[in-house]
Backbone as JSON Lines, residues from 0, in Angstrom:
{"i":0,"aa":"M","n":[-24.52,7.65,10.43],"ca":[-23.26,6.81,9.29],"c":[-22.96,5.29,9.71]}
{"i":1,"aa":"S","n":[-22.84,4.52,8.62],"ca":[-22.83,2.95,8.79],"c":[-21.76,2.62,9.4]}
{"i":2,"aa":"S","n":[-21.53,1.41,10.23],"ca":[-20.17,0.92,10.47],"c":[-19.32,0.88,9.79]}
{"i":3,"aa":"N","n":[-19.14,0.4,8.45],"ca":[-18.4,0.48,7.67],"c":[-17.51,1.88,7.23]}
{"i":4,"aa":"S","n":[-18.76,2.98,7.13],"ca":[-18.37,4.06,6.88],"c":[-17.48,4.91,8.0]}
{"i":5,"aa":"I","n":[-17.91,4.76,9.17],"ca":[-17.02,4.78,10.37],"c":[-15.76,4.28,10.43]}
{"i":6,"aa":"Y","n":[-15.58,2.97,10.14],"ca":[-14.44,2.26,9.98],"c":[-13.57,3.01,8.97]}
{"i":7,"aa":"D","n":[-14.03,3.18,7.63],"ca":[-13.28,3.76,6.58],"c":[-12.82,5.28,7.35]}
{"i":8,"aa":"G","n":[-13.54,6.04,7.9],"ca":[-13.22,7.42,8.09],"c":[-12.12,7.21,9.27]}
{"i":9,"aa":"V","n":[-11.96,6.13,10.29],"ca":[-11.13,5.99,11.32],"c":[-10.08,5.4,10.55]}
{"i":10,"aa":"K","n":[-9.79,4.83,9.81],"ca":[-8.8,4.09,9.16],"c":[-8.14,5.28,8.38]}
{"i":11,"aa":"S","n":[-8.77,6.16,7.54],"ca":[-8.04,7.26,7.01],"c":[-7.32,7.98,7.86]}
{"i":12,"aa":"H","n":[-8.04,8.41,8.81],"ca":[-7.16,9.25,9.85],"c":[-6.04,8.61,10.29]}
{"i":13,"aa":"V","n":[-6.18,7.38,10.84],"ca":[-4.61,6.67,11.43],"c":[-3.82,6.68,10.5]}
{"i":14,"aa":"L","n":[-4.1,6.1,9.05],"ca":[-3.19,6.23,8.19],"c":[-2.29,7.64,7.78]}
{"i":15,"aa":"S","n":[-3.23,8.33,8.0],"ca":[-2.65,9.84,7.73],"c":[-1.52,10.35,8.96]}
{"i":16,"aa":"L","n":[-1.57,9.53,10.05],"ca":[-0.74,9.96,11.1],"c":[0.54,8.88,11.37]}
{"i":17,"aa":"A","n":[0.65,8.09,9.87],"ca":[1.76,7.2,10.29],"c":[3.09,7.72,10.11]}
{"i":18,"aa":"S","n":[3.92,7.39,11.17],"ca":[5.56,7.88,10.81],"c":[6.21,7.22,11.63]}
{"i":19,"aa":"P","n":[7.68,7.51,11.67],"ca":[8.81,6.3,12.41],"c":[8.18,6.33,13.75]}
{"i":20,"aa":"A","n":[7.62,7.17,14.51],"ca":[7.42,7.19,15.72],"c":[5.96,6.93,16.01]}
{"i":21,"aa":"E","n":[5.76,6.32,17.22],"ca":[4.32,5.94,17.83],"c":[3.61,7.27,17.96]}
{"i":22,"aa":"T","n":[2.11,7.37,17.31],"ca":[1.38,8.58,17.94],"c":[0.24,8.1,18.52]}
{"i":23,"aa":"R","n":[-0.16,8.59,19.85],"ca":[-1.33,8.27,20.49],"c":[-2.85,8.91,19.59]}
{"i":24,"aa":"I","n":[-3.43,7.65,19.62],"ca":[-4.86,8.02,18.72],"c":[-5.96,8.63,19.51]}
{"i":25,"aa":"L","n":[-6.06,9.69,19.73],"ca":[-7.27,10.52,20.6],"c":[-8.66,10.24,20.01]}
{"i":26,"aa":"V","n":[-9.47,9.29,20.92],"ca":[-10.74,8.98,20.63],"c":[-11.72,9.94,20.33]}
{"i":27,"aa":"E","n":[-12.11,10.81,21.37],"ca":[-12.76,11.58,21.64],"c":[-12.94,12.88,20.58]}
{"i":28,"aa":"P","n":[-11.69,13.66,20.08],"ca":[-11.57,14.33,19.28],"c":[-11.79,13.77,17.56]}
{"i":29,"aa":"L","n":[-11.47,12.59,17.58],"ca":[-11.86,11.61,16.37],"c":[-13.33,11.47,15.98]}
{"i":30,"aa":"A","n":[-14.05,11.12,17.43],"ca":[-15.57,10.89,17.16],"c":[-16.17,12.16,16.77]}
{"i":31,"aa":"T","n":[-15.54,13.48,17.37],"ca":[-16.34,14.58,17.08],"c":[-16.09,14.91,15.7]}
{"i":32,"aa":"K","n":[-14.9,14.51,15.08],"ca":[-14.75,14.85,14.01],"c":[-15.55,14.04,12.8]}
{"i":33,"aa":"L","n":[-15.77,12.99,13.09],"ca":[-16.61,12.14,12.47],"c":[-18.26,12.29,12.62]}
{"i":34,"aa":"F","n":[-18.77,13.0,13.68],"ca":[-19.97,13.22,14.36],"c":[-20.81,12.1,14.45]}
{"i":35,"aa":"V","n":[-19.93,11.18,15.45],"ca":[-20.69,9.94,15.74],"c":[-19.86,9.79,17.31]}
{"i":36,"aa":"S","n":[-20.49,8.7,18.18],"ca":[-20.15,8.63,19.42],"c":[-18.65,7.85,19.71]}
{"i":37,"aa":"T","n":[-18.26,7.85,21.12],"ca":[-17.1,7.22,20.86],"c":[-16.93,5.79,20.66]}
{"i":38,"aa":"T","n":[-18.33,5.15,20.96],"ca":[-18.23,3.71,21.03],"c":[-17.78,3.06,19.44]}
{"i":39,"aa":"P","n":[-18.46,3.54,18.34],"ca":[-18.1,3.1,17.12],"c":[-16.69,3.36,16.72]}
{"i":40,"aa":"V","n":[-16.25,4.37,17.47],"ca":[-14.93,4.62,16.79],"c":[-14.01,3.61,17.48]}
{"i":41,"aa":"R","n":[-14.35,3.43,18.92],"ca":[-13.37,2.48,19.69],"c":[-13.59,1.05,18.95]}
{"i":42,"aa":"E","n":[-14.61,0.68,18.37],"ca":[-14.73,-0.59,17.74],"c":[-14.22,-0.71,16.43]}
{"i":43,"aa":"A","n":[-14.17,0.53,15.77],"ca":[-13.31,0.59,14.27],"c":[-11.85,0.56,14.83]}
{"i":44,"aa":"L","n":[-11.38,0.92,15.98],"ca":[-9.98,1.1,16.47],"c":[-9.59,-0.61,16.83]}
{"i":45,"aa":"I","n":[-10.38,-1.25,17.35],"ca":[-10.14,-2.77,17.64],"c":[-10.01,-3.56,16.71]}
{"i":46,"aa":"R","n":[-10.75,-3.18,15.68],"ca":[-11.02,-3.97,14.28],"c":[-9.37,-3.57,13.71]}
{"i":47,"aa":"L","n":[-8.97,-2.59,13.71],"ca":[-7.72,-2.02,12.95],"c":[-6.42,-2.64,13.82]}
{"i":48,"aa":"A","n":[-6.63,-2.56,15.01],"ca":[-5.48,-3.61,15.78],"c":[-5.49,-5.04,15.56]}
{"i":49,"aa":"A","n":[-6.74,-5.53,14.96],"ca":[-6.9,-6.85,14.82],"c":[-6.03,-7.08,13.32]}
{"i":50,"aa":"E","n":[-6.22,-6.14,12.63],"ca":[-5.55,-6.19,11.07],"c":[-4.13,-5.51,11.26]}
{"i":51,"aa":"R","n":[-3.53,-5.21,12.6],"ca":[-2.37,-4.94,12.89],"c":[-1.84,-3.48,12.03]}
{"i":52,"aa":"I","n":[-2.78,-2.46,11.73],"ca":[-2.81,-1.19,11.25],"c":[-2.66,-0.27,12.62]}
{"i":53,"aa":"V","n":[-3.39,-0.49,13.86],"ca":[-2.87,-0.05,15.16],"c":[-2.64,-0.79,16.19]}
{"i":54,"aa":"K","n":[-1.91,-0.26,16.86],"ca":[-1.54,-1.02,18.45],"c":[-2.5,-0.59,19.85]}
{"i":55,"aa":"E","n":[-3.12,-1.62,20.18],"ca":[-3.97,-1.46,21.31],"c":[-3.08,-1.81,22.46]}
{"i":56,"aa":"V","n":[-2.73,-0.62,23.48],"ca":[-2.11,-0.81,24.78],"c":[-3.16,-0.92,25.77]}
{"i":57,"aa":"P","n":[-3.26,-1.89,26.61],"ca":[-3.91,-2.23,27.75],"c":[-3.84,-1.17,28.79]}
{"i":58,"aa":"K","n":[-5.14,-0.32,29.28],"ca":[-5.22,0.64,29.89],"c":[-4.46,2.08,29.48]}
{"i":59,"aa":"A","n":[-3.89,1.92,28.12],"ca":[-3.44,2.96,27.65],"c":[-4.07,3.72,26.3]}
{"i":60,"aa":"G","n":[-4.58,2.86,25.53],"ca":[-5.47,3.45,24.36],"c":[-4.84,2.71,23.32]}
{"i":61,"aa":"F","n":[-5.12,3.33,22.26],"ca":[-4.64,3.13,20.84],"c":[-3.49,4.04,20.16]}
{"i":62,"aa":"Y","n":[-2.61,3.41,19.74],"ca":[-1.46,4.25,18.95],"c":[-1.35,3.7,17.5]}
{"i":63,"aa":"T","n":[-0.68,4.56,16.78],"ca":[-0.31,4.02,15.39],"c":[0.95,3.11,15.58]}
{"i":64,"aa":"R","n":[1.06,2.29,14.73],"ca":[2.3,1.36,14.58],"c":[3.64,2.23,13.96]}
{"i":65,"aa":"A","n":[4.51,2.3,14.67],"ca":[5.67,3.06,14.25],"c":[6.22,2.25,12.88]}
{"i":66,"aa":"L","n":[6.65,3.22,11.93],"ca":[7.53,2.57,10.39],"c":[8.53,2.36,10.99]}
{"i":67,"aa":"T","n":[8.74,0.81,11.08],"ca":[10.33,0.4,11.25],"c":[10.94,-0.3,10.38]}
{"i":68,"aa":"E","n":[12.16,-0.13,9.9],"ca":[13.1,-0.8,8.79],"c":[12.46,-2.24,8.82]}
{"i":69,"aa":"V","n":[12.44,-2.98,9.89],"ca":[12.26,-4.39,9.88],"c":[10.7,-4.76,9.62]}
{"i":70,"aa":"E","n":[10.02,-4.18,10.13],"ca":[8.42,-4.67,10.0],"c":[8.2,-4.0,8.35]}
{"i":71,"aa":"T","n":[8.34,-2.85,8.17],"ca":[8.18,-1.87,6.83],"c":[8.81,-2.85,5.73]}
{"i":72,"aa":"G","n":[10.13,-3.36,5.88],"ca":[10.85,-4.11,4.97],"c":[10.12,-5.42,4.84]}
{"i":73,"aa":"G","n":[9.81,-6.06,5.92],"ca":[9.3,-7.59,5.9],"c":[7.97,-7.28,5.17]}
{"i":74,"aa":"L","n":[6.99,-6.25,5.28],"ca":[5.77,-6.32,4.65],"c":[6.0,-6.12,3.05]}
{"i":75,"aa":"Y","n":[6.78,-5.35,2.81],"ca":[7.52,-5.18,1.23],"c":[7.73,-6.56,0.73]}
{"i":76,"aa":"E","n":[8.56,-7.01,1.37],"ca":[9.0,-8.37,0.66],"c":[8.07,-9.56,0.65]}
{"i":77,"aa":"M","n":[7.1,-9.55,1.52],"ca":[5.95,-10.24,1.38],"c":[5.07,-10.08,0.02]}
{"i":78,"aa":"Q","n":[4.93,-8.57,0.14],"ca":[4.21,-7.96,-0.98],"c":[4.78,-8.31,-2.21]}
{"i":79,"aa":"A","n":[6.15,-8.33,-2.41],"ca":[6.74,-8.6,-3.76],"c":[6.56,-9.9,-3.88]}
{"i":80,"aa":"L","n":[6.53,-10.91,-2.92],"ca":[6.29,-12.43,-3.44],"c":[4.84,-12.81,-3.94]}
{"i":81,"aa":"I","n":[4.03,-11.9,-3.24],"ca":[2.69,-12.28,-3.68],"c":[2.49,-11.83,-5.04]}
{"i":82,"aa":"V","n":[2.91,-10.63,-5.51],"ca":[2.77,-9.71,-6.68],"c":[3.54,-10.75,-7.77]}
{"i":83,"aa":"D","n":[4.73,-11.04,-7.38],"ca":[5.5,-12.02,-8.53],"c":[4.76,-13.21,-8.56]}
{"i":84,"aa":"W","n":[4.32,-13.79,-7.52],"ca":[3.62,-15.16,-7.89],"c":[2.44,-14.99,-8.75]}
{"i":85,"aa":"S","n":[1.82,-13.8,-8.45],"ca":[0.5,-13.62,-9.17],"c":[0.89,-13.48,-10.48]}
{"i":86,"aa":"L","n":[1.87,-12.49,-10.88],"ca":[2.1,-12.54,-12.11],"c":[2.55,-13.65,-13.1]}
{"i":87,"aa":"N","n":[3.41,-14.29,-12.32],"ca":[3.88,-15.7,-12.7],"c":[2.91,-16.39,-13.15]}
{"i":88,"aa":"S","n":[1.78,-16.73,-12.37],"ca":[0.64,-17.42,-12.46],"c":[-0.31,-16.76,-13.91]}
{"i":89,"aa":"L","n":[-0.34,-15.45,-13.79],"ca":[-1.19,-15.1,-15.19],"c":[-0.36,-15.4,-16.55]}
{"i":90,"aa":"V","n":[1.24,-15.29,-16.54],"ca":[1.97,-15.44,-17.26],"c":[1.96,-16.86,-17.83]}
{"i":91,"aa":"S","n":[1.85,-17.7,-17.02],"ca":[1.66,-19.42,-17.23],"c":[0.58,-19.53,-17.89]}
{"i":92,"aa":"A","n":[-0.77,-18.73,-17.18],"ca":[-2.08,-19.1,-17.77],"c":[-2.1,-18.32,-19.39]}
{"i":93,"aa":"K","n":[-1.5,-17.57,-19.57],"ca":[-1.43,-16.72,-20.9],"c":[-2.72,-15.99,-20.86]}
{"i":94,"aa":"D","n":[-2.98,-15.36,-19.56],"ca":[-4.28,-14.56,-19.87],"c":[-4.45,-13.3,-18.81]}
{"i":95,"aa":"V","n":[-4.53,-12.17,-19.38],"ca":[-4.9,-11.04,-18.09],"c":[-5.95,-10.18,-18.97]}
{"i":96,"aa":"A","n":[-6.51,-9.87,-17.66],"ca":[-7.9,-9.0,-18.25],"c":[-8.67,-9.46,-19.07]}
{"i":97,"aa":"G","n":[-8.74,-10.9,-19.36],"ca":[-9.45,-11.6,-20.38],"c":[-8.89,-11.32,-21.92]}
{"i":98,"aa":"M","n":[-7.48,-11.29,-21.94],"ca":[-7.18,-11.1,-23.26],"c":[-5.77,-12.13,-23.38]}
{"i":99,"aa":"T","n":[-5.41,-12.66,-24.21],"ca":[-4.61,-13.89,-24.63],"c":[-3.5,-12.96,-24.84]}
{"i":100,"aa":"L","n":[-2.19,-13.31,-24.31],"ca":[-1.06,-12.75,-24.67],"c":[-0.63,-13.26,-25.65]}
{"i":101,"aa":"Q","n":[0.21,-12.61,-26.56],"ca":[1.02,-13.18,-27.7],"c":[2.24,-12.56,-27.98]}
{"i":102,"aa":"D","n":[3.34,-12.89,-27.04],"ca":[4.63,-12.81,-26.86],"c":[4.49,-11.23,-26.86]}
{"i":103,"aa":"G","n":[3.95,-10.45,-26.23],"ca":[3.99,-8.84,-25.87],"c":[3.67,-8.14,-27.09]}
{"i":104,"aa":"A","n":[3.14,-8.84,-28.29],"ca":[2.99,-8.1,-29.51],"c":[1.35,-7.18,-29.01]}
{"i":105,"aa":"R","n":[0.73,-7.51,-28.35],"ca":[-0.67,-7.11,-27.9],"c":[-0.22,-5.6,-27.36]}
{"i":106,"aa":"G","n":[0.67,-5.91,-26.51],"ca":[1.16,-4.66,-25.48],"c":[1.89,-3.48,-26.6]}
{"i":107,"aa":"K","n":[2.53,-3.89,-27.36],"ca":[3.18,-2.96,-28.11],"c":[2.45,-1.7,-28.76]}
{"i":108,"aa":"G","n":[1.42,-2.53,-29.5],"ca":[0.02,-1.47,-30.16],"c":[-1.03,-1.11,-29.16]}
{"i":109,"aa":"A","n":[-0.73,-1.41,-27.76],"ca":[-1.78,-1.13,-26.95],"c":[-1.72,0.38,-26.55]}
{"i":110,"aa":"H","n":[-2.99,0.9,-26.11],"ca":[-2.88,2.38,-25.81],"c":[-2.02,2.5,-24.36]}
{"i":111,"aa":"Q","n":[-1.27,3.58,-24.35],"ca":[-0.36,3.81,-23.11],"c":[-1.34,4.57,-22.23]}
{"i":112,"aa":"P","n":[-1.35,4.12,-20.95],"ca":[-2.26,5.12,-19.87],"c":[-1.53,6.22,-19.69]}
{"i":113,"aa":"S","n":[-1.98,7.22,-19.28],"ca":[-1.56,8.71,-18.81],"c":[-1.21,8.45,-17.37]}
{"i":114,"aa":"A","n":[-0.04,9.25,-17.32],"ca":[0.71,9.5,-15.89],"c":[-0.56,10.02,-14.83]}
{"i":115,"aa":"P","n":[-0.82,9.11,-13.52],"ca":[-1.68,9.35,-12.68],"c":[-1.06,10.33,-11.6]}
{"i":116,"aa":"E","n":[-1.68,10.93,-11.18],"ca":[-1.49,12.07,-10.37],"c":[-0.75,11.35,-8.83]}
{"i":117,"aa":"D","n":[-1.02,10.48,-8.8],"ca":[-0.68,9.69,-7.54],"c":[-0.2,8.45,-7.64]}
{"i":118,"aa":"P","n":[0.85,8.05,-8.5],"ca":[1.27,6.54,-8.83],"c":[1.28,5.76,-7.39]}
{"i":119,"aa":"G","n":[1.72,6.34,-6.23],"ca":[1.44,5.06,-5.2],"c":[0.17,4.58,-5.18]}
{"i":120,"aa":"A","n":[-1.19,5.87,-5.09],"ca":[-2.3,4.77,-4.96],"c":[-2.65,3.96,-6.22]}
{"i":121,"aa":"A","n":[-2.38,4.55,-7.38],"ca":[-2.61,3.87,-8.55],"c":[-1.74,2.3,-8.43]}
{"i":122,"aa":"I","n":[-0.63,2.19,-8.14],"ca":[0.0,1.04,-8.33],"c":[-0.85,0.02,-7.09]}
{"i":123,"aa":"E","n":[-1.21,0.58,-5.79],"ca":[-2.04,-0.39,-4.7],"c":[-3.01,-0.89,-5.64]}
{"i":124,"aa":"E","n":[-3.73,-0.1,-6.27],"ca":[-4.81,-0.46,-6.77],"c":[-4.49,-1.53,-7.76]}
{"i":125,"aa":"V","n":[-3.47,-1.58,-8.51],"ca":[-2.99,-2.37,-9.46],"c":[-2.53,-3.87,-8.97]}
{"i":126,"aa":"M","n":[-1.97,-3.69,-7.93],"ca":[-1.46,-4.82,-7.3],"c":[-2.5,-5.67,-6.64]}
{"i":127,"aa":"V","n":[-3.54,-5.07,-6.07],"ca":[-4.89,-5.91,-5.56],"c":[-5.61,-6.62,-6.8]}
{"i":128,"aa":"R","n":[-5.49,-5.63,-7.9],"ca":[-6.24,-6.2,-9.06],"c":[-5.55,-7.48,-9.74]}
{"i":129,"aa":"V","n":[-4.16,-7.21,-9.72],"ca":[-3.21,-8.41,-10.42],"c":[-3.65,-9.79,-9.45]}
{"i":130,"aa":"V","n":[-3.59,-9.45,-8.23],"ca":[-3.43,-10.93,-7.3],"c":[-4.92,-11.43,-7.19]}
{"i":131,"aa":"R","n":[-6.09,-10.48,-7.33],"ca":[-7.5,-11.09,-7.31],"c":[-7.78,-11.82,-8.78]}
{"i":132,"aa":"K","n":[-7.05,-11.54,-9.9],"ca":[-7.27,-12.3,-11.07],"c":[-6.54,-14.02,-11.07]}
{"i":133,"aa":"T","n":[-5.68,-14.03,-9.99],"ca":[-5.57,-15.5,-9.81],"c":[-6.73,-16.28,-9.22]}
{"i":134,"aa":"G","n":[-7.49,-15.34,-8.57],"ca":[-8.66,-16.23,-7.72],"c":[-8.4,-16.22,-6.29]}
{"i":135,"aa":"N","n":[-7.23,-16.07,-5.92],"ca":[-7.06,-16.25,-4.47],"c":[-7.07,-15.18,-3.75]}
{"i":136,"aa":"E","n":[-8.43,-15.14,-3.03],"ca":[-9.03,-14.14,-2.15],"c":[-8.08,-13.45,-1.05]}
{"i":137,"aa":"D","n":[-7.67,-14.92,-0.58],"ca":[-6.79,-14.44,0.69],"c":[-5.56,-13.66,0.47]}
{"i":138,"aa":"A","n":[-4.82,-14.04,-0.68],"ca":[-3.62,-13.33,-1.02],"c":[-4.06,-11.88,-1.53]}
{"i":139,"aa":"A","n":[-5.16,-11.72,-2.13],"ca":[-5.82,-10.33,-2.44],"c":[-5.84,-9.36,-1.07]}
{"i":140,"aa":"H","n":[-6.52,-10.15,-0.28],"ca":[-6.87,-9.6,1.26],"c":[-5.5,-9.26,1.81]}
{"i":141,"aa":"I","n":[-4.52,-10.07,2.02],"ca":[-3.14,-9.88,2.56],"c":[-2.58,-8.49,1.84]}
{"i":142,"aa":"T","n":[-2.56,-8.41,0.35],"ca":[-2.12,-7.42,-0.48],"c":[-2.82,-6.11,0.02]}
{"i":143,"aa":"A","n":[-3.99,-5.95,0.08],"ca":[-4.77,-4.83,0.61],"c":[-4.14,-4.45,2.05]}
{"i":144,"aa":"N","n":[-4.01,-5.37,2.92],"ca":[-3.85,-4.99,4.17],"c":[-2.24,-4.37,4.17]}
{"i":145,"aa":"I","n":[-1.4,-5.07,3.35],"ca":[-0.06,-4.39,3.24],"c":[0.02,-2.97,2.68]}
{"i":146,"aa":"N","n":[-0.83,-2.98,1.65],"ca":[-1.02,-1.52,0.82],"c":[-1.31,-0.2,2.08]}
{"i":147,"aa":"D","n":[-2.21,-0.93,3.1],"ca":[-2.86,0.21,4.17],"c":[-1.54,0.33,4.82]}
{"i":148,"aa":"R","n":[-0.53,-0.72,5.52],"ca":[0.24,-0.48,6.23],"c":[1.62,-0.07,5.93]}
{"i":149,"aa":"T","n":[1.7,0.1,4.65],"ca":[2.7,0.7,3.98],"c":[2.42,1.93,2.88]}
{"i":150,"aa":"R","n":[1.39,2.27,3.36],"ca":[0.82,3.51,2.28],"c":[1.79,4.87,2.53]}
{"i":151,"aa":"M","n":[2.0,5.43,3.65],"ca":[2.7,6.24,4.13],"c":[4.26,6.34,3.38]}
{"i":152,"aa":"A","n":[4.79,4.94,3.86],"ca":[6.22,4.58,3.19],"c":[6.2,4.83,1.61]}
{"i":153,"aa":"R","n":[5.11,4.45,1.08],"ca":[4.91,4.36,-0.18],"c":[4.77,5.85,-0.88]}
{"i":154,"aa":"K","n":[4.01,6.49,-0.16],"ca":[3.63,7.95,-0.74],"c":[4.97,8.69,-0.18]}
{"i":155,"aa":"K","n":[5.53,8.53,0.64],"ca":[6.92,9.39,0.71],"c":[8.05,9.03,-0.04]}
{"i":156,"aa":"D","n":[7.89,7.95,-0.36],"ca":[9.15,7.15,-1.24],"c":[9.02,7.87,-2.71]}
{"i":157,"aa":"A","n":[7.76,8.15,-3.28],"ca":[7.56,8.66,-4.42],"c":[7.72,10.37,-4.57]}
{"i":158,"aa":"E","n":[7.61,10.85,-3.41],"ca":[7.71,12.37,-2.96],"c":[9.24,12.57,-2.79]}
{"i":159,"aa":"F","n":[10.17,11.62,-2.24],"ca":[11.49,12.27,-2.17],"c":[12.26,11.43,-3.0]}
{"i":160,"aa":"F","n":[12.07,10.51,-3.62],"ca":[13.11,9.86,-4.75],"c":[12.38,9.71,-6.3]}
{"i":161,"aa":"P","n":[13.09,10.55,-7.18],"ca":[11.97,10.45,-8.49],"c":[12.59,9.11,-9.0]}
{"i":162,"aa":"A","n":[13.2,8.45,-8.51],"ca":[13.53,6.96,-9.28],"c":[12.47,6.33,-8.6]}
{"i":163,"aa":"A","n":[11.78,6.41,-7.53],"ca":[10.93,5.54,-7.0],"c":[9.46,5.82,-7.63]}
{"i":164,"aa":"R","n":[9.15,6.97,-8.06],"ca":[8.03,7.43,-8.76],"c":[8.19,6.92,-10.41]}
{"i":165,"aa":"E","n":[9.3,6.89,-11.01],"ca":[9.84,6.43,-12.12],"c":[9.15,4.94,-12.59]}
{"i":166,"aa":"A","n":[10.03,4.22,-11.47],"ca":[9.82,2.64,-11.25],"c":[8.2,2.33,-11.09]}
{"i":167,"aa":"M","n":[7.72,3.13,-10.48],"ca":[5.89,3.03,-10.24],"c":[5.5,3.2,-11.67]}
{"i":168,"aa":"M","n":[5.65,4.19,-12.4],"ca":[5.18,4.43,-13.56],"c":[5.44,3.39,-14.45]}
{"i":169,"aa":"R","n":[6.82,2.95,-14.4],"ca":[6.93,1.89,-15.41],"c":[6.15,0.51,-15.22]}
{"i":170,"aa":"A","n":[6.2,0.17,-14.23],"ca":[5.24,-0.89,-13.78],"c":[3.91,-0.61,-14.15]}
{"i":171,"aa":"L","n":[3.21,0.64,-13.78],"ca":[1.91,0.71,-14.02],"c":[1.52,0.91,-15.71]}
{"i":172,"aa":"Q","n":[2.64,1.44,-16.42],"ca":[2.65,1.23,-17.89],"c":[2.39,-0.14,-18.6]}
{"i":173,"aa":"A","n":[3.74,-0.86,-17.96],"ca":[3.67,-2.15,-18.36],"c":[2.3,-2.93,-18.17]}
{"i":174,"aa":"H","n":[1.9,-2.96,-17.22],"ca":[0.48,-3.54,-16.86],"c":[-0.58,-2.93,-17.67]}
{"i":175,"aa":"G","n":[-0.99,-1.44,-17.72],"ca":[-1.81,-0.85,-18.58],"c":[-1.84,-1.55,-20.26]}
{"i":176,"aa":"A","n":[-0.52,-1.82,-20.59],"ca":[-0.37,-2.21,-22.0],"c":[-0.86,-3.63,-22.03]}
{"i":177,"aa":"G","n":[-1.23,-4.3,-21.03],"ca":[-1.51,-5.39,-21.15],"c":[0.01,-6.55,-21.38]}
{"i":178,"aa":"E","n":[1.11,-6.0,-21.01],"ca":[2.41,-6.91,-21.07],"c":[2.87,-7.64,-19.97]}
{"i":179,"aa":"T","n":[2.24,-8.61,-19.67],"ca":[2.28,-9.14,-18.18],"c":[3.78,-9.52,-18.13]}
{"i":180,"aa":"V","n":[4.51,-9.93,-18.79],"ca":[5.85,-10.5,-18.42],"c":[6.69,-9.24,-18.07]}
{"i":181,"aa":"S","n":[6.42,-8.25,-19.04],"ca":[7.14,-7.01,-18.79],"c":[6.75,-6.15,-17.56]}
{"i":182,"aa":"A","n":[5.38,-6.46,-17.0],"ca":[4.66,-5.98,-15.51],"c":[5.46,-6.82,-14.6]}
{"i":183,"aa":"R","n":[5.69,-7.92,-14.74],"ca":[6.35,-8.75,-13.85],"c":[7.92,-8.44,-13.56]}
{"i":184,"aa":"D","n":[8.57,-7.93,-14.46],"ca":[9.93,-7.68,-14.62],"c":[9.64,-6.24,-14.05]}
{"i":185,"aa":"E","n":[9.07,-5.21,-14.24],"ca":[8.85,-4.0,-13.9],"c":[8.7,-3.77,-12.36]}
{"i":186,"aa":"F","n":[7.78,-4.78,-11.7],"ca":[7.47,-4.65,-10.4],"c":[8.45,-5.27,-9.46]}
{"i":187,"aa":"A","n":[9.13,-6.38,-10.28],"ca":[10.56,-6.95,-9.56],"c":[11.45,-5.71,-9.49]}
{"i":188,"aa":"A","n":[11.63,-4.82,-10.28],"ca":[12.65,-3.68,-10.21],"c":[12.23,-2.8,-9.24]}
{"i":189,"aa":"Y","n":[10.92,-2.32,-9.2],"ca":[10.28,-1.58,-8.25],"c":[10.63,-1.85,-6.77]}
{"i":190,"aa":"F","n":[10.15,-3.2,-6.46],"ca":[10.58,-3.99,-5.23],"c":[12.09,-3.74,-4.89]}
{"i":191,"aa":"S","n":[12.88,-4.04,-5.74],"ca":[14.34,-4.28,-5.59],"c":[14.59,-2.63,-5.23]}
{"i":192,"aa":"G","n":[14.34,-1.73,-5.83],"ca":[14.48,-0.33,-5.5],"c":[14.15,0.01,-4.08]}
{"i":193,"aa":"V","n":[12.91,-0.48,-3.95],"ca":[12.38,-0.13,-2.47],"c":[13.28,-0.42,-1.28]}
{"i":194,"aa":"R","n":[13.7,-1.79,-1.4],"ca":[14.72,-2.38,-0.47],"c":[16.16,-1.49,-0.7]}
{"i":195,"aa":"L","n":[16.71,-1.05,-1.48],"ca":[17.83,-0.16,-1.47],"c":[17.28,1.19,-0.68]}
{"i":196,"aa":"R","n":[16.26,1.73,-0.98],"ca":[15.85,2.92,-0.46],"c":[15.42,3.13,0.8]}
{"i":197,"aa":"L","n":[14.87,1.94,1.39],"ca":[14.08,1.95,2.83],"c":[14.61,2.56,3.59]}
{"i":198,"aa":"P","n":[15.87,2.3,4.04],"ca":[16.91,2.87,5.09],"c":[16.85,4.23,5.09]}
{"i":199,"aa":"E","n":[17.22,4.87,4.05],"ca":[17.42,6.2,3.87],"c":[15.81,6.85,3.89]}
{"i":200,"aa":"L","n":[14.8,6.46,3.27],"ca":[13.75,6.97,3.6],"c":[13.04,6.92,4.87]}
{"i":201,"aa":"L","n":[13.54,6.0,5.54],"ca":[12.88,6.12,7.11],"c":[13.68,7.07,7.84]}
{"i":202,"aa":"R","n":[14.98,7.19,7.8],"ca":[16.07,8.33,8.0],"c":[15.39,9.72,8.04]}
{"i":203,"aa":"M","n":[15.03,9.79,6.77],"ca":[14.28,10.91,6.05],"c":[12.96,11.23,6.76]}
{"i":204,"aa":"L","n":[12.24,10.35,6.98],"ca":[11.16,10.39,8.02],"c":[11.32,10.66,9.16]}
{"i":205,"aa":"R","n":[12.44,9.96,10.07],"ca":[12.55,10.47,11.17],"c":[12.95,11.66,11.39]}
{"i":206,"aa":"S","n":[13.78,12.47,10.56],"ca":[14.36,13.72,10.58],"c":[13.45,14.77,10.34]}
{"i":207,"aa":"S","n":[12.09,14.47,9.55],"ca":[11.23,15.33,9.28],"c":[10.37,15.29,10.65]}
{"i":208,"aa":"V","n":[10.02,14.09,11.62],"ca":[9.49,14.27,12.82],"c":[9.99,14.85,13.6]}
{"i":209,"aa":"H","n":[11.38,14.93,13.8],"ca":[12.3,15.73,14.91],"c":[11.96,16.91,14.37]}
{"i":210,"aa":"K","n":[12.0,17.35,13.41],"ca":[11.92,18.88,12.84],"c":[10.68,19.77,13.01]}
{"i":211,"aa":"S","n":[9.54,18.71,13.07],"ca":[8.39,19.15,13.61],"c":[7.87,20.04,14.63]}
{"i":212,"aa":"P","n":[7.46,21.0,14.77],"ca":[6.96,21.77,15.86],"c":[6.42,21.02,16.7]}
{"i":213,"aa":"A","n":[6.54,20.81,18.06],"ca":[5.61,20.05,19.14],"c":[4.3,20.35,19.34]}
């Protein structure tokens, strides 16, 4: 197994553990699960620690980062700024996906994409794609990193709150129709809703953790 494949496997496992409480990452069982030695798993975890996806505690091992309102909220705010800047840049350039915008007329007659099974995953892909279209790879890398670090919160947001899923769908539909101005507004509305829902979302996640069997 290549180092990138091991990294992807370790990251997928770590993200599945995300919760409001820190969780210790057991290296040996994870290595067994991936059919590799512990060395490449530790190397992947060190890389994830550098990306702030996990936390390395000296002499204690690796832990997931707790989903806190301050950190998660800050990540969403940064992502909202980057996505808004990107869409504004595309509006100014009057170009998205190689098509010239003509006051939304193209979007009105465009094919509306079908609803994805996982709007959270779909919106993550779209945000990276939108930012990458500006040519700013640093911003695209930051967006992808924030996607990783907010994935569980975004997934649960869509599960717990119908309004969140609907907001994601409106943003995806506007982007899919080529309506960049509308997409900018729908993404802004989505992030505005996230700000309002985040405290309650994290309370619900904490409650679910406390109710889980030990």
